[in-house]
C-alpha positions as CSV (number, residue, x, y, z in Angstrom):
1,M,-141.2,-158.8,40.2
2,M,-138.2,-159.9,42.2
3,Y,-137.6,-163.1,40.2
4,F,-134.9,-163.0,37.5
5,A,-134.5,-165.8,34.9
6,R,-131.0,-167.1,34.4
7,W,-130.7,-165.5,31.0
8,K,-131.7,-162.1,32.3
9,I,-129.0,-162.3,35.0
10,T,-126.4,-163.3,32.4
11,A,-127.5,-160.4,30.1
12,I,-127.3,-157.8,32.9
13,L,-123.9,-158.9,34.0
14,S,-122.7,-159.1,30.4
15,V,-123.7,-155.5,29.9
16,C,-121.7,-154.5,32.9
17,V,-118.6,-156.5,31.9
18,L,-118.7,-155.2,28.3
19,G,-119.0,-151.6,29.6
20,L,-115.8,-152.2,31.6
21,L,-113.9,-153.7,28.7
22,V,-114.9,-150.7,26.4
23,C,-113.6,-148.3,29.0
24,I,-110.1,-150.0,29.2
25,P,-108.6,-148.2,26.1
26,N,-109.1,-144.9,28.0
27,L,-107.0,-146.1,30.9
28,V,-104.0,-147.8,29.3
29,P,-101.8,-147.0,26.2
30,R,-103.1,-148.4,22.9
31,A,-99.7,-150.1,22.2
32,S,-100.2,-152.4,25.2
33,L,-103.6,-153.7,24.0
34,P,-103.9,-156.8,21.7
35,G,-104.6,-156.2,18.0
36,W,-108.2,-157.6,18.2
37,F,-109.1,-155.3,21.2
38,P,-111.3,-152.3,20.2
39,T,-109.4,-149.1,20.4
40,R,-112.0,-146.4,20.5
41,Q,-111.4,-143.6,23.1
42,V,-112.9,-140.6,24.5
43,N,-111.2,-137.5,23.0
44,L,-110.3,-134.5,25.1
45,G,-111.5,-131.1,24.0
46,L,-109.6,-127.9,23.7
47,D,-110.1,-126.9,27.3
48,L,-108.7,-130.2,28.6
49,R,-106.0,-131.1,26.1
50,G,-104.9,-127.6,25.2
51,G,-104.8,-126.1,21.7
52,S,-105.9,-123.1,19.7
53,Y,-109.2,-121.2,19.4
54,L,-109.9,-119.1,16.3
55,L,-112.9,-117.1,15.5
56,L,-113.1,-116.2,11.8
57,E,-115.4,-113.7,10.0
58,V,-116.5,-114.1,6.4
59,D,-116.2,-110.9,4.4
60,V,-119.7,-110.9,2.9
61,N,-119.0,-107.6,1.2
62,A,-116.5,-109.4,-1.0
63,V,-119.3,-111.6,-2.3
64,V,-121.3,-108.5,-3.3
65,R,-118.2,-107.0,-4.9
66,E,-117.5,-110.1,-6.9
67,R,-121.1,-110.4,-8.1
68,L,-121.1,-106.7,-9.2
69,E,-117.8,-107.3,-11.1
70,G,-119.3,-110.3,-12.8
71,L,-122.4,-108.2,-13.8
72,A,-120.1,-105.5,-15.2
73,D,-118.1,-108.1,-17.3
74,G,-121.3,-109.7,-18.5
75,A,-122.8,-106.3,-19.4
76,R,-119.8,-105.3,-21.4
77,T,-119.9,-108.5,-23.5
78,R,-123.7,-108.6,-24.0
79,L,-124.1,-104.9,-24.8
80,R,-121.3,-105.0,-27.3
81,A,-122.7,-108.1,-28.9
82,A,-126.1,-106.4,-29.2
83,N,-124.6,-103.2,-30.7
84,I,-125.9,-101.1,-27.8
85,G,-123.8,-98.0,-27.2
86,Y,-123.3,-97.0,-23.5
87,V,-121.1,-94.8,-21.3
88,N,-120.3,-94.5,-17.6
89,L,-120.5,-98.2,-16.8
90,A,-119.7,-98.5,-13.1
91,A,-120.5,-100.5,-10.0
92,D,-121.5,-98.9,-6.7
93,Q,-120.9,-101.4,-3.9
94,A,-122.4,-99.2,-1.2
95,Q,-125.7,-99.1,-3.2
96,R,-125.2,-102.7,-4.3
97,R,-126.0,-101.8,-7.9
98,L,-124.5,-101.5,-11.4
99,A,-125.4,-98.5,-13.6
100,F,-124.6,-97.2,-17.1
101,R,-126.2,-94.7,-19.5
102,V,-127.4,-95.8,-22.9
103,R,-126.5,-93.3,-25.7
104,D,-129.6,-93.9,-27.8
105,P,-132.8,-93.7,-25.6
106,A,-134.6,-96.0,-28.1
107,Q,-132.2,-98.8,-27.0
108,V,-133.1,-98.6,-23.3
109,P,-135.7,-101.4,-23.4
110,A,-133.1,-103.7,-25.2
111,A,-130.5,-102.8,-22.7
112,M,-132.8,-103.6,-19.8
113,A,-133.6,-107.0,-21.5
114,V,-129.9,-107.7,-21.8
115,M,-129.4,-107.0,-18.1
116,R,-132.3,-109.2,-17.0
117,E,-130.7,-112.1,-18.8
118,L,-127.7,-111.7,-16.5
119,G,-129.8,-112.3,-13.4
120,N,-129.5,-115.6,-11.5
121,P,-132.5,-117.3,-9.8
122,V,-132.8,-117.1,-6.0
123,A,-135.0,-119.5,-4.0
124,L,-137.7,-117.8,-2.0
125,G,-139.2,-120.8,-0.4
126,A,-142.1,-123.1,-1.3
127,G,-140.5,-123.7,-4.7
128,A,-140.7,-120.1,-5.8
129,T,-137.7,-118.3,-7.3
130,A,-136.9,-114.8,-8.4
131,P,-134.0,-113.0,-10.1
132,D,-131.2,-111.8,-7.9
133,I,-131.2,-108.4,-9.6
134,E,-133.8,-105.7,-10.1
135,V,-133.4,-103.8,-13.4
136,A,-134.7,-100.3,-13.7
137,S,-134.3,-97.2,-15.9
138,S,-134.5,-93.4,-15.6
139,P,-135.6,-90.8,-18.0
140,D,-132.0,-89.8,-18.9
141,G,-131.4,-93.3,-20.3
142,T,-129.5,-94.7,-17.2
143,V,-130.1,-98.4,-16.7
144,S,-129.4,-99.9,-13.3
145,A,-129.3,-103.4,-11.9
146,T,-129.6,-103.6,-8.1
147,L,-129.0,-106.7,-6.0
148,T,-132.2,-107.7,-4.2
149,E,-132.4,-108.3,-0.4
150,P,-133.3,-112.0,-0.8
151,S,-130.3,-112.5,-3.0
152,L,-128.0,-110.7,-0.5
153,R,-129.2,-113.0,2.3
154,A,-128.9,-116.1,0.2
155,K,-125.4,-115.1,-1.0
156,A,-124.3,-114.3,2.6
157,S,-125.6,-117.6,4.0
158,G,-124.2,-119.6,1.1
159,A,-120.8,-118.0,1.5
160,V,-120.7,-118.9,5.2
161,E,-121.8,-122.5,4.7
162,Q,-119.4,-123.0,1.8
163,S,-116.6,-121.4,3.8
164,I,-117.2,-123.8,6.7
165,E,-116.9,-126.8,4.4
166,I,-113.7,-125.5,2.8
167,V,-112.2,-124.7,6.2
168,R,-113.0,-128.2,7.3
169,R,-111.3,-129.7,4.2
170,R,-108.2,-127.5,4.6
171,I,-107.8,-128.4,8.3
172,D,-108.4,-132.1,7.6
173,E,-105.6,-132.0,4.9
174,T,-103.1,-130.8,7.6
175,G,-103.7,-133.9,9.7
176,V,-105.2,-132.1,12.7
177,S,-107.6,-134.5,14.4
178,E,-110.8,-133.8,16.5
179,S,-111.1,-130.2,15.3
180,L,-114.3,-128.4,15.9
181,I,-115.7,-126.2,13.1
182,A,-119.0,-124.5,13.6
183,R,-121.0,-121.5,12.5
184,Q,-121.4,-118.7,15.1
185,G,-123.8,-115.9,14.4
186,Q,-124.6,-114.7,10.9
187,S,-121.1,-114.5,9.4
188,R,-118.6,-116.0,11.8
189,I,-116.9,-119.4,12.0
190,L,-115.6,-121.0,15.2
191,V,-112.5,-123.2,14.8
192,Q,-111.1,-125.2,17.8
193,L,-107.9,-127.1,17.2
194,P,-107.0,-129.4,20.2
195,G,-103.3,-130.1,20.5
196,V,-102.2,-127.3,18.2
197,E,-100.2,-124.8,20.2
198,D,-98.9,-122.7,17.3
199,P,-101.8,-122.0,14.9
200,N,-99.7,-119.8,12.6
201,R,-99.6,-122.3,9.7
202,I,-103.3,-123.0,10.1
203,K,-104.0,-119.2,10.1
204,Q,-102.0,-118.8,6.9
205,L,-104.0,-121.7,5.2
206,L,-107.3,-120.3,6.3
207,G,-106.4,-116.7,5.5
208,Q,-105.9,-117.3,1.8
209,T,-108.9,-117.3,-0.4
210,A,-107.0,-119.6,-2.8
211,R,-109.0,-118.8,-5.9
212,M,-106.8,-119.8,-8.8
213,T,-107.7,-118.6,-12.3
214,F,-106.0,-118.7,-15.7
215,H,-105.9,-115.5,-17.8
216,L,-104.3,-114.4,-21.1
217,L,-102.0,-111.4,-20.9
218,D,-102.7,-108.3,-22.9
219,E,-99.4,-107.8,-24.8
220,T,-100.5,-104.4,-26.1
221,A,-101.1,-102.8,-22.7
222,N,-98.3,-101.0,-20.9
223,P,-98.0,-102.3,-17.3
224,T,-96.4,-99.1,-16.2
225,A,-99.3,-97.0,-17.2
226,A,-101.3,-95.2,-14.5
227,S,-104.6,-97.1,-15.2
228,P,-105.3,-100.2,-17.3
229,P,-107.4,-100.2,-20.4
230,P,-111.0,-101.6,-20.3
231,G,-111.1,-105.3,-19.7
232,V,-107.6,-105.4,-18.3
233,Q,-106.2,-105.3,-14.8
234,F,-102.7,-104.7,-13.5
235,L,-101.7,-107.5,-11.1
236,P,-98.4,-107.9,-9.2
237,G,-96.2,-111.0,-9.4
238,D,-96.3,-113.2,-6.4
239,R,-92.5,-113.2,-5.9
240,D,-90.7,-111.0,-8.4
241,G,-92.9,-107.9,-7.8
242,Q,-93.2,-107.5,-11.6
243,R,-96.5,-105.9,-12.9
244,Y,-98.6,-107.8,-15.4
245,A,-101.3,-106.6,-17.7
246,V,-103.9,-109.4,-17.2
247,R,-107.1,-109.7,-19.1
248,R,-110.1,-109.7,-16.7
249,R,-111.8,-112.6,-18.5
250,V,-111.2,-115.9,-16.8
251,E,-110.3,-118.4,-19.4
252,V,-110.1,-121.4,-17.1
253,D,-111.4,-121.5,-13.5
254,G,-109.5,-123.3,-10.7
255,A,-112.8,-124.7,-9.6
256,N,-112.3,-127.2,-12.5
257,L,-109.2,-128.7,-10.8
258,S,-109.6,-132.3,-9.8
259,N,-106.3,-132.8,-8.0
260,A,-103.1,-131.0,-6.9
261,R,-100.0,-132.5,-5.5
262,A,-96.6,-131.2,-4.5
263,G,-93.6,-132.7,-6.2
264,Q,-90.1,-132.1,-7.5
265,N,-89.1,-131.2,-11.1
266,G,-87.2,-134.2,-12.4
267,Q,-84.7,-132.0,-14.2
268,T,-84.0,-129.1,-11.9
269,G,-85.0,-130.7,-8.6
270,E,-87.1,-127.6,-7.6
271,W,-90.4,-128.0,-5.8
272,V,-93.5,-127.6,-8.0
273,V,-97.2,-128.2,-7.8
274,N,-98.7,-130.6,-10.3
275,F,-102.4,-130.2,-11.1
276,T,-105.0,-132.0,-13.2
277,F,-108.3,-130.7,-14.5
278,D,-111.7,-132.4,-14.6
279,S,-113.3,-133.2,-18.0
280,I,-114.7,-129.6,-18.3
281,G,-111.5,-128.0,-17.4
282,T,-109.5,-130.3,-19.6
283,R,-111.6,-129.4,-22.7
284,R,-111.5,-125.7,-21.9
285,F,-107.7,-125.7,-21.2
286,A,-107.1,-127.6,-24.5
287,E,-109.2,-125.0,-26.5
288,I,-107.4,-122.0,-24.9
289,T,-103.9,-123.4,-25.4
290,R,-104.6,-124.5,-28.9
291,A,-105.9,-121.1,-29.9
292,N,-103.1,-119.1,-28.2
293,V,-99.8,-120.8,-29.0
294,N,-96.8,-118.5,-28.4
295,R,-98.8,-116.2,-26.2
296,P,-98.2,-115.7,-22.4
297,F,-100.7,-117.4,-20.1
298,A,-100.9,-116.2,-16.5
299,I,-101.8,-118.4,-13.5
300,V,-103.3,-116.0,-10.9
301,L,-103.8,-116.9,-7.3
302,D,-105.7,-114.4,-5.1
303,D,-105.0,-111.5,-7.4
304,K,-101.3,-112.3,-7.7
305,V,-99.6,-113.8,-10.7
306,I,-97.7,-116.9,-9.7
307,T,-96.3,-117.5,-13.1
308,A,-96.9,-116.4,-16.7
309,P,-95.3,-119.0,-19.1
310,V,-95.6,-118.8,-22.8
311,I,-97.7,-121.5,-24.4
312,R,-95.3,-123.4,-26.7
313,E,-97.8,-126.1,-27.8
314,P,-101.4,-127.1,-27.2
315,I,-101.9,-128.8,-23.8
316,T,-104.5,-131.5,-24.3
317,G,-103.8,-133.9,-21.4
318,G,-105.6,-131.9,-18.8
319,S,-102.6,-131.5,-16.5
320,G,-100.0,-128.8,-15.8
321,Q,-97.4,-127.7,-13.4
322,I,-96.9,-124.6,-11.3
323,S,-93.3,-123.5,-10.5
324,G,-92.0,-120.5,-8.7
325,S,-89.3,-120.9,-6.1
326,F,-91.4,-123.1,-3.8
327,S,-90.0,-124.8,-0.7
328,A,-91.3,-128.2,0.3
329,Q,-93.8,-126.7,2.8
330,T,-95.1,-123.9,0.6
331,A,-95.6,-126.3,-2.3
332,N,-97.5,-128.6,0.0
333,D,-99.6,-125.8,1.4
334,L,-100.5,-124.5,-2.1
335,A,-101.5,-128.1,-3.0
336,V,-103.7,-128.3,0.1
337,L,-105.4,-125.0,-0.8
338,L,-106.1,-126.1,-4.4
339,R,-107.4,-129.5,-3.4
340,A,-109.7,-128.0,-0.7
341,G,-111.1,-125.4,-3.1
342,A,-111.3,-121.6,-3.1
343,L,-113.1,-119.7,-0.4
344,P,-116.1,-117.7,-1.7
345,A,-114.9,-114.7,0.4
346,P,-111.9,-113.8,2.5
347,L,-111.7,-114.8,6.1
348,T,-110.3,-112.6,8.9
349,V,-109.3,-113.7,12.4
350,V,-111.5,-111.8,14.8
351,E,-110.4,-113.6,18.0
352,E,-107.5,-115.9,18.8
353,R,-106.7,-117.8,22.0
354,T,-104.2,-120.5,22.9
355,V,-104.8,-122.9,25.8
356,G,-101.6,-124.5,27.1
357,P,-101.6,-128.3,28.0
358,E,-100.8,-127.3,31.6
359,L,-104.1,-125.5,31.9
360,G,-105.8,-128.5,30.4
361,A,-104.1,-130.8,32.9
362,D,-105.2,-128.6,35.7
363,A,-108.8,-128.7,34.5
364,I,-108.7,-132.5,34.3
365,R,-107.2,-132.7,37.8
366,A,-109.9,-130.3,39.2
367,G,-112.6,-132.3,37.5
368,M,-111.4,-135.6,38.8
369,I,-111.1,-134.1,42.3
370,A,-114.7,-132.9,42.1
371,L,-115.9,-136.2,40.8
372,S,-114.0,-138.2,43.5
373,V,-115.2,-135.9,46.4
374,G,-118.7,-136.0,45.1
375,T,-118.7,-139.8,44.8
376,L,-117.3,-140.1,48.4
377,F,-120.0,-137.9,50.0
378,V,-122.8,-139.6,47.9
379,F,-121.6,-143.0,49.0
380,L,-121.5,-142.0,52.7
381,Y,-124.9,-140.4,52.6
382,M,-126.6,-143.4,50.9
383,G,-124.8,-145.8,53.2
384,L,-125.8,-143.9,56.3
385,A,-129.3,-143.1,55.2
386,Y,-130.4,-146.5,53.8
387,G,-128.0,-149.0,55.1
388,L,-127.4,-152.1,52.9
389,F,-129.9,-150.9,50.2
390,G,-127.9,-147.7,50.1
391,W,-124.7,-149.6,49.4
392,F,-126.5,-151.5,46.6
393,A,-127.3,-148.1,45.1
394,N,-123.7,-147.1,45.4
395,I,-122.6,-150.2,43.5
396,A,-125.1,-149.3,40.8
397,L,-123.6,-145.7,40.8
398,L,-120.2,-147.1,40.0
399,V,-121.6,-149.2,37.2
400,N,-123.5,-146.1,36.0
401,L,-120.2,-144.2,35.7
402,I,-118.6,-147.1,33.9
403,L,-121.4,-147.4,31.4
404,L,-121.5,-143.7,30.8
405,C,-117.8,-143.7,30.0
406,A,-118.4,-146.7,27.7
407,C,-121.1,-144.9,25.8
408,L,-118.9,-141.9,25.3
409,T,-116.1,-144.2,24.2
410,L,-118.3,-145.9,21.6
411,L,-119.4,-142.5,20.3
412,E,-115.8,-141.3,20.3
413,A,-117.2,-138.2,21.9
414,T,-115.1,-135.1,22.7
415,L,-115.0,-134.5,26.5
416,T,-114.8,-130.9,27.6
417,L,-115.2,-129.1,30.9
418,P,-119.0,-128.8,30.5
419,G,-118.9,-132.6,29.8
420,I,-117.2,-133.2,33.1
421,A,-119.8,-130.9,34.8
422,G,-122.4,-133.1,33.2
423,I,-120.8,-136.3,34.7
424,V,-120.7,-134.7,38.1
425,L,-124.3,-133.6,37.8
426,T,-125.3,-137.1,36.7
427,L,-123.5,-138.4,39.8
428,G,-125.7,-136.3,42.0
429,T,-129.0,-137.1,40.3
430,A,-128.3,-140.8,39.5
431,L,-129.4,-141.9,43.0
432,D,-132.7,-140.0,42.9
433,A,-134.4,-143.1,41.6
434,N,-133.0,-145.2,44.4
435,V,-134.1,-142.7,47.0
436,L,-137.6,-142.9,45.7
437,I,-137.5,-146.7,45.7
438,N,-136.1,-146.9,49.2
439,E,-138.5,-144.4,50.6
440,R,-141.4,-146.4,49.0
441,I,-140.1,-149.6,50.5
442,R,-139.9,-147.9,53.9
443,E,-143.4,-146.7,53.6
444,E,-144.7,-150.2,52.6
445,T,-142.8,-151.8,55.5
446,R,-144.4,-149.4,58.0
447,N,-147.8,-150.2,56.6
448,G,-147.2,-153.9,57.7
449,R,-146.4,-155.5,54.4
450,S,-144.1,-158.5,54.3
451,P,-140.5,-158.0,53.2
452,L,-141.1,-159.5,49.7
453,N,-144.3,-157.6,49.1
454,A,-142.7,-154.3,50.3
455,L,-139.8,-154.9,47.8
456,E,-142.1,-155.7,44.9
457,T,-144.4,-152.7,45.6
458,G,-141.5,-150.4,46.2
459,F,-139.8,-151.1,42.8
460,S,-143.1,-151.4,40.8
461,K,-144.8,-148.3,42.2
462,A,-141.8,-146.0,42.0
463,S,-141.0,-147.0,38.4
464,G,-143.7,-144.7,36.9
465,T,-142.5,-141.7,38.9
466,I,-138.9,-142.4,37.9
467,M,-139.8,-142.6,34.3
468,D,-141.7,-139.3,34.4
469,S,-139.0,-137.4,36.1
470,N,-136.2,-138.7,33.9
471,L,-138.3,-138.1,30.7
472,T,-138.6,-134.4,31.5
473,N,-134.9,-134.3,32.1
474,L,-134.3,-135.8,28.6
475,I,-136.6,-133.3,27.0
476,A,-134.6,-130.5,28.6
477,M,-131.3,-132.0,27.4
478,A,-132.8,-132.4,23.9
479,C,-133.6,-128.7,23.8
480,L,-130.1,-127.8,25.0
481,Y,-128.6,-130.0,22.3
482,G,-130.9,-128.6,19.6
483,F,-130.4,-124.9,20.4
484,G,-127.0,-124.8,22.2
485,S,-123.5,-124.4,20.9
486,G,-120.6,-126.9,21.0
487,P,-119.8,-127.0,24.8
488,V,-123.5,-126.9,25.7
489,K,-124.2,-129.8,23.3
490,G,-121.4,-131.8,25.1
491,F,-123.0,-131.1,28.4
492,A,-126.4,-132.2,27.1
493,V,-125.1,-135.4,25.6
494,T,-123.3,-136.4,28.8
495,V,-126.3,-135.7,31.0
496,A,-128.7,-137.5,28.6
497,I,-126.6,-140.6,28.4
498,G,-126.2,-140.6,32.2
499,T,-130.0,-140.2,32.6
500,V,-130.8,-143.2,30.4
501,V,-128.1,-145.3,32.1
502,Q,-129.1,-144.5,35.6
503,M,-132.7,-145.4,34.9
504,W,-131.5,-148.9,33.9
505,T,-129.1,-149.3,36.8
506,A,-131.6,-148.1,39.4
507,T,-134.6,-150.1,38.3
508,T,-132.8,-153.2,36.9
509,L,-129.3,-153.7,38.4
510,V,-130.3,-152.7,41.9
511,R,-133.3,-154.9,41.7
512,L,-131.1,-157.8,40.7
513,L,-128.7,-157.2,43.6
514,V,-131.6,-156.9,46.1
515,S,-133.2,-160.1,44.6
516,I,-130.0,-162.1,45.0
517,W,-129.6,-160.9,48.6
518,Y,-133.2,-161.7,49.5
519,R,-133.1,-165.2,48.0
520,T,-129.8,-165.8,49.9
521,R,-130.7,-164.4,53.3
522,R,-134.5,-164.6,53.5
523,P,-134.7,-161.8,56.1
524,R,-137.7,-161.2,58.3
525,T,-137.2,-157.5,58.3
526,L,-135.7,-155.2,55.7
527,P,-132.5,-153.1,56.6
528,V,-133.8,-149.9,55.1
């Protein structure tokens, strides 16, 4: 039990040396390290580095409103194609339904069949699906289509998940590193931006839905009229304030964009946004421009007309250009929005906080003081309580902290205040195993065993207890990681890594140190 082969000694010492080398990039500037040296580092979280905290809420009602508007447009087209006369077609968002009255009662079944065709399947679990609308009729010939509860839950959950992905893409495009984006509750998104002290630009990027669509203008409609004709909407210009009569039908959707980049017009020098379509968008764009030469074609972004140029010739190359008094930053921001994709629903900032770097430095200083003071008192206690064996445990504790830092470095983990708390907690519990071992060695010595037998029995008998106690700790940390939020997860990861490392240092490294000491000194009594 107390014998170590030479290869085992080499392996144990190599692990300790490698752990120290991995920690070095956290202590010195990267520029001073050689090119071959690994440069992974532990990243500082928002509460240590400073930065911005945003809590966003997804407007789920906008998803419902968009679905009802889509149903209304589809109903107009399908009912007209089926020669079904109707009146009073209107959407009621509060009731989550669309209703209209069929003029001829004999056509009510046909109208209901048309509406059922507009339903989208919703997964119910176990492979089952159901339409997202429930179609009904009344004796007076009114046909209604109501959104079902499963469809509302699916749409809300899907909108939040899609929003999280698009928010992540937009933030990544701005170059902000180590951002934390996570779901909070049913309809909220938590965004933490370490190092970003002024989040205004990020808020502007996240506050835009950025849904770009292409529409034909209705040249017969009067934009100054009080209300638009059916199938037409009045939209303002993005910069000139002019009112446009835009047909509701989306001819080409911005979802078919494959790329968007800011650039400068070679002739005028003004900033523009160049975009390209995917294969579906290219084909659709070519068909529309070929069939509508010499007609105005509006580019609409978030219900505002950016530009409405006249189609001079068919555009078959699948690319285009957006101009409109852009600056370099606004052109780049629009390109970022288009590349990241449109949000399924608007986002609103519910809560905003900014943590200054001074507060982060104070937190780091307080954490280091707590760690240093805790280490000092633990060292003194172990040295006074267990003598030489206590100092062996102290050496293992130092190695424990080094290996813990090395593991966090390899994972490129983000260290927060809860993470520092986890390290301090690990400092206090890391020596529990050594206390068990030393107490067992004392007991065996009092029972009259020889020094070597007492050492072997102490380490072997205490190993099972150490394994059981640390296994329960790992189970608790796994639960915290599985059910906790970001800071709680950081605490759980730190404590879990510290627990695994301290089991190794207590039962292997300390045993190696004791073995080397015993073979060198051959004592008659143990100093424990």
